[in-house]
C-alpha positions as CSV (number, residue, x, y, z in Angstrom):
1,M,76.1,-75.7,148.8
2,K,74.1,-76.2,152.0
3,R,71.7,-79.0,152.0
4,G,68.1,-77.9,151.0
5,L,65.2,-78.0,153.3
6,A,62.2,-80.2,152.8
7,L,58.9,-78.4,152.7
8,G,58.0,-78.9,156.3
9,A,61.4,-77.8,157.4
10,A,61.3,-74.7,155.2
11,I,57.9,-73.6,156.7
12,A,59.3,-74.3,160.2
13,L,62.3,-72.3,159.4
14,S,60.3,-69.4,158.3
15,A,58.3,-69.6,161.5
16,G,61.5,-69.7,163.5
17,L,62.8,-66.6,161.7
18,A,59.7,-64.7,162.7
19,A,59.8,-65.8,166.3
20,A,63.5,-64.9,166.5
21,C,62.7,-61.4,165.1
22,G,59.4,-61.0,167.0
23,G,57.2,-61.9,164.1
24,G,53.6,-62.9,164.1
25,G,51.7,-65.6,162.2
26,G,48.5,-66.2,160.2
27,S,46.9,-68.4,157.6
28,G,48.0,-67.9,154.0
29,T,46.3,-67.9,150.6
30,T,47.3,-70.5,148.1
31,A,46.4,-71.1,144.4
32,S,42.8,-71.8,143.5
33,G,41.7,-75.3,144.6
34,G,44.0,-75.3,147.6
35,G,47.1,-76.3,145.5
36,K,50.6,-74.8,145.9
37,P,50.9,-71.1,146.4
38,V,51.7,-69.4,143.0
39,V,54.7,-67.0,143.2
40,G,56.0,-64.9,140.3
41,V,59.7,-64.3,139.8
42,D,61.0,-61.6,137.4
43,Y,64.7,-62.2,136.6
44,P,66.4,-58.9,136.0
45,R,68.7,-60.2,133.3
46,S,70.4,-63.3,131.9
47,D,73.6,-61.8,130.4
48,T,75.9,-62.3,133.4
49,D,77.2,-65.4,135.2
50,F,75.9,-64.1,138.5
51,W,72.2,-63.7,137.5
52,N,72.4,-66.9,135.4
53,S,73.4,-68.7,138.6
54,F,70.6,-67.1,140.6
55,I,68.2,-68.3,137.8
56,K,69.5,-71.8,138.2
57,Y,68.7,-71.7,142.0
58,V,65.3,-70.4,141.8
59,P,63.4,-73.6,140.7
60,K,65.3,-75.6,143.4
61,F,64.3,-73.4,146.3
62,G,60.9,-72.9,144.8
63,A,60.3,-76.6,145.1
64,E,61.8,-76.8,148.5
65,N,59.3,-74.2,149.6
66,G,56.3,-76.0,148.0
67,L,55.7,-73.2,145.5
68,E,54.4,-73.1,142.0
69,L,56.5,-70.5,140.1
70,K,55.8,-68.3,137.2
71,T,58.8,-66.6,135.9
72,S,59.7,-63.8,133.4
73,N,62.9,-61.9,132.4
74,S,62.8,-58.0,132.3
75,Q,66.4,-57.8,130.6
76,N,67.5,-54.8,132.6
77,D,64.6,-52.8,131.2
78,I,62.1,-51.1,133.6
79,S,59.3,-51.1,131.0
80,K,59.7,-54.8,130.4
81,L,59.5,-55.3,134.3
82,T,56.3,-53.3,134.4
83,A,54.8,-55.4,131.6
84,N,56.1,-58.7,133.1
85,V,54.5,-57.7,136.4
86,Q,51.1,-57.2,134.7
87,S,51.3,-60.6,133.1
88,L,52.2,-62.2,136.5
89,I,49.2,-60.6,138.0
90,S,47.0,-61.9,135.3
91,Q,48.4,-65.5,136.1
92,G,47.1,-65.2,139.6
93,V,50.2,-64.9,141.6
94,K,49.9,-64.6,145.3
95,G,53.4,-63.1,145.8
96,I,56.2,-61.6,143.6
97,V,59.9,-61.6,143.7
98,L,61.6,-58.7,141.9
99,A,65.2,-57.5,141.4
100,P,64.8,-54.2,139.6
101,Q,68.1,-52.6,138.4
102,D,66.4,-49.1,138.2
103,T,65.5,-48.8,141.9
104,A,63.7,-45.4,141.4
105,A,61.4,-46.3,138.5
106,V,60.0,-49.4,140.2
107,A,58.0,-47.3,142.6
108,P,54.7,-47.3,140.7
109,T,54.8,-51.0,140.2
110,L,55.3,-51.5,143.9
111,Q,52.4,-49.2,144.6
112,Q,50.1,-51.2,142.3
113,L,51.1,-54.6,143.9
114,N,50.5,-53.1,147.3
115,A,47.0,-51.9,146.4
116,K,46.3,-55.3,145.0
117,K,47.7,-56.8,148.4
118,I,50.3,-58.9,146.5
119,P,53.4,-59.0,148.8
120,V,56.7,-58.3,147.1
121,V,60.2,-59.6,148.1
122,M,63.0,-57.7,146.4
123,V,66.3,-59.3,145.7
124,D,69.7,-57.5,145.5
125,T,68.3,-54.1,145.3
126,R,65.8,-52.0,147.3
127,P,63.4,-49.3,146.2
128,E,64.0,-45.6,146.5
129,Q,60.3,-45.3,147.4
130,G,57.5,-47.7,148.2
131,Q,57.1,-50.8,150.4
132,A,58.1,-54.4,150.1
133,F,57.4,-57.3,152.4
134,M,61.3,-57.8,152.6
135,V,64.4,-56.9,150.8
136,V,66.9,-59.8,150.5
137,R,70.3,-58.2,150.0
138,A,73.8,-58.0,151.3
139,D,75.4,-54.9,152.7
140,N,76.4,-53.2,149.5
141,R,78.3,-50.4,151.4
142,A,80.4,-53.2,152.9
143,Y,81.3,-54.4,149.3
144,G,82.9,-51.0,148.7
145,E,84.6,-50.8,152.0
146,K,86.1,-54.4,151.7
147,A,87.4,-53.6,148.2
148,C,88.8,-50.3,149.5
149,K,90.6,-51.9,152.4
150,F,92.0,-54.7,150.3
151,L,93.4,-52.3,147.6
152,G,94.5,-49.7,150.1
153,E,96.7,-52.3,152.0
154,K,98.0,-53.8,148.8
155,L,99.1,-50.5,147.4
156,G,100.5,-49.3,150.8
157,G,98.2,-46.4,150.9
158,K,99.6,-44.7,147.7
159,G,99.0,-44.7,144.0
160,K,96.1,-44.8,141.6
161,V,93.2,-47.1,141.2
162,V,90.3,-47.2,138.7
163,M,86.7,-48.0,140.0
164,L,84.6,-49.6,137.2
165,Q,81.1,-48.6,138.5
166,G,77.8,-50.1,137.8
167,D,74.8,-47.8,137.2
168,L,74.4,-44.9,139.6
169,A,70.5,-45.0,138.9
170,S,70.9,-48.3,141.1
171,I,71.2,-48.2,144.9
172,N,73.8,-50.9,144.6
173,G,76.0,-48.7,142.2
174,R,75.6,-45.7,144.6
175,D,76.3,-47.7,147.7
176,R,79.4,-49.4,146.4
177,T,80.7,-46.1,144.9
178,E,80.0,-44.0,148.0
179,A,81.5,-46.4,150.4
180,F,84.6,-47.1,148.3
181,N,85.2,-43.3,148.0
182,D,84.5,-42.6,151.6
183,C,86.8,-45.4,152.8
184,M,89.7,-44.2,150.5
185,K,89.3,-40.7,151.7
186,A,89.3,-41.6,155.4
187,S,91.9,-44.4,155.4
188,Y,94.0,-44.0,152.2
189,P,94.1,-40.4,151.3
190,G,97.3,-41.0,149.3
191,I,95.4,-43.1,146.8
192,T,93.8,-41.4,143.8
193,V,90.5,-42.9,142.7
194,F,89.3,-42.6,139.0
195,G,85.6,-43.4,139.0
196,E,84.2,-44.7,135.6
197,A,80.5,-45.2,135.2
198,A,79.9,-48.2,133.1
199,N,76.2,-48.9,133.5
200,W,76.9,-52.7,134.3
201,D,78.1,-52.9,130.7
202,G,81.3,-54.9,130.1
203,A,82.2,-53.1,126.8
204,I,81.8,-49.8,128.3
205,A,84.1,-50.8,131.2
206,S,86.7,-52.1,128.9
207,Q,86.9,-48.9,126.9
208,K,87.1,-46.7,129.9
209,L,89.7,-48.7,131.5
210,Q,91.8,-48.6,128.3
211,T,91.4,-44.9,128.3
212,R,92.4,-44.5,131.9
213,L,95.5,-46.6,131.5
214,T,96.6,-44.8,128.4
215,A,96.4,-41.5,130.3
216,N,97.8,-43.1,133.6
217,P,100.0,-46.0,132.9
218,D,101.0,-46.1,136.6
219,I,97.5,-47.3,137.7
220,K,98.1,-50.1,140.2
221,G,94.6,-51.2,141.1
222,V,91.2,-51.8,139.6
223,Y,87.8,-52.3,141.6
224,L,85.2,-54.0,139.5
225,Q,81.8,-53.3,141.1
226,S,80.5,-56.5,139.5
227,S,81.9,-59.4,137.5
228,F,80.2,-57.8,134.4
229,A,83.7,-56.2,133.8
230,L,85.9,-59.3,134.6
231,S,86.6,-60.6,131.1
232,G,87.1,-57.2,129.6
233,T,89.5,-56.2,132.4
234,L,91.6,-59.3,131.9
235,Q,91.8,-58.7,128.2
236,V,92.9,-55.1,128.7
237,L,95.6,-56.0,131.2
238,Q,96.8,-58.9,128.9
239,Q,97.0,-56.6,125.9
240,R,99.2,-54.1,127.9
241,G,101.5,-56.9,129.3
242,L,100.0,-56.3,132.8
243,L,98.5,-59.7,133.4
244,V,101.4,-60.9,135.4
245,P,101.7,-62.7,138.8
246,P,101.2,-60.7,142.0
247,D,104.9,-60.8,142.8
248,N,105.8,-59.1,139.5
249,P,106.3,-55.3,139.9
250,K,104.1,-54.8,136.9
251,H,101.1,-56.5,138.5
252,V,97.8,-54.5,138.7
253,F,95.9,-55.5,141.8
254,V,92.2,-56.3,140.9
255,V,89.3,-56.8,143.3
256,S,86.0,-57.8,141.8
257,N,82.5,-58.5,143.2
258,D,80.1,-61.4,142.8
259,G,81.9,-64.6,143.7
260,I,81.2,-66.4,140.4
261,P,83.2,-69.5,139.6
262,Q,85.5,-67.7,137.1
263,E,86.5,-65.1,139.7
264,L,87.6,-67.9,142.1
265,K,89.5,-69.5,139.4
266,E,91.3,-66.3,138.5
267,I,92.2,-65.6,142.1
268,A,93.8,-69.0,142.4
269,A,95.7,-68.5,139.1
270,G,97.0,-65.1,140.2
271,N,95.3,-63.1,137.5
272,I,93.1,-61.1,139.9
273,D,93.6,-60.8,143.6
274,A,90.1,-60.7,145.4
275,T,86.4,-60.7,145.1
276,V,83.4,-60.2,147.4
277,S,81.2,-63.2,147.2
278,Q,77.5,-62.0,146.8
279,P,75.4,-65.0,147.6
280,A,73.4,-66.0,144.6
281,D,72.2,-69.1,146.1
282,Q,71.0,-67.5,149.3
283,Y,69.3,-64.7,147.4
284,A,67.1,-67.3,145.8
285,K,66.7,-69.3,148.9
286,Y,65.6,-66.6,151.3
287,A,63.6,-64.6,148.7
288,L,61.4,-67.5,148.1
289,Q,61.2,-68.3,151.8
290,Y,60.1,-64.8,152.5
291,A,57.6,-64.9,149.7
292,K,56.1,-68.1,151.3
293,A,56.2,-66.5,154.6
294,A,54.3,-63.5,153.4
295,I,51.6,-65.6,151.8
296,D,51.3,-67.4,155.1
297,G,50.7,-64.1,157.0
298,K,53.9,-64.0,158.8
299,A,55.7,-60.8,159.9
300,F,59.3,-60.0,160.8
301,K,61.0,-57.3,162.8
302,P,64.6,-56.1,162.9
303,G,67.2,-58.2,164.6
304,A,69.5,-61.2,164.1
305,T,68.3,-64.2,162.1
306,D,69.4,-67.8,162.4
307,H,71.2,-67.8,159.1
308,D,74.1,-65.5,160.0
309,S,72.4,-62.2,158.9
310,T,70.7,-59.2,160.4
311,I,67.4,-57.7,159.5
312,I,67.5,-54.0,159.6
313,Q,64.6,-51.3,159.1
314,V,65.6,-49.2,156.1
315,R,62.5,-47.0,156.7
316,P,59.0,-47.4,158.0
317,G,57.5,-50.3,156.0
318,L,60.7,-51.6,154.5
319,L,62.8,-54.3,156.1
320,E,66.1,-55.7,154.7
321,D,67.7,-59.1,155.4
322,Q,71.4,-58.3,155.0
323,L,73.1,-61.6,154.2
324,S,76.7,-62.4,154.6
325,A,79.1,-61.7,151.7
326,P,82.8,-62.6,152.6
327,L,85.9,-61.1,151.0
328,V,87.8,-63.8,149.1
329,T,91.6,-63.5,148.7
330,A,94.4,-65.8,147.5
331,D,95.9,-66.2,151.1
332,G,92.7,-65.8,153.2
333,G,94.4,-63.0,155.1
334,T,93.1,-60.0,156.9
335,Y,93.2,-56.5,155.2
336,G,92.7,-53.3,157.0
337,G,90.7,-55.3,159.6
338,V,88.7,-57.1,157.1
339,T,89.0,-61.0,157.3
340,S,88.8,-63.0,154.1
341,V,88.6,-66.6,153.0
342,K,90.6,-68.5,150.3
343,P,88.9,-69.2,146.9
344,G,88.8,-72.9,147.5
345,E,86.5,-72.5,150.6
346,S,83.7,-75.0,150.4
347,S,81.1,-72.7,151.7
348,L,81.4,-70.3,148.7
349,W,78.4,-70.6,146.4
350,G,80.8,-70.4,143.4
351,N,82.3,-73.7,144.4
352,N,79.0,-75.4,144.6
353,L,77.0,-74.8,141.5
354,G,76.7,-78.5,140.9
355,G,75.7,-79.3,144.5
């Protein structure tokens, strides 16, 4: 994991980002008595390795940015998120970091926070409506395209694949689904895609994969839109005698999404074949850095950043910092023009949880 920044360096980096992107400056508001700025962070869930890793990173980067944190957990429930935000407001937060899984239903909460002039930084997802100071997210359409290119090349442009989707109420689920389907139609029309909505639920994903394999035992590829479906997929393949090395004709090619340590281990072991490493560490790092920048009165514009990402304007009043999310494969090869890294790459967050 990259070395953390001390408080002074973190503030300087925020200012540097603003300058690089044409931002402005200003003085901020801190907690009463001139103490540390108080920022609320609502965790979306704590039942996946990815989000538990994000939760682990938040206190580290909160301290590095000189913030006092108030945290809550909405457990993938928009009503709990709404109640949690009310509680955070009552605790006097000057900024809030949210990662709502239902990206349509969060609009009234954003409207309320905007009315109270409490800046919001959204992580992983972006709202269907409403404004936020910044969205910290990777390009989720690229996730689907990278998975498509990998499976398309591995299958030689022919065969059947199952896509275990997240929740289509989420912009992430829609982006990954649409991009995967569009890429397959354009580049690999000989591949049949079975899309299975699993609501980010591992048990649902396992059941639907079982059903598809029963009806189509010649399926040769599986795309997991998130590591929520990893353990169940491995169990299903093992039960069917399909959890075999990649050079075995019975092997089913599996590409996942998140970059958790278990995925990297399974790639190295030959049980799955690829993942897209969604940067849990940088989600925490830059979400809190942008929250501090918002409190300090800074502003940003579209353009390249100094941390290998690009800020885009999604719509008026909504910017998104699209962080890098590399494809990880056993050989570190190039697939359909998409370059990849090996699972032992030291820069992958999944290899640095203790760092």
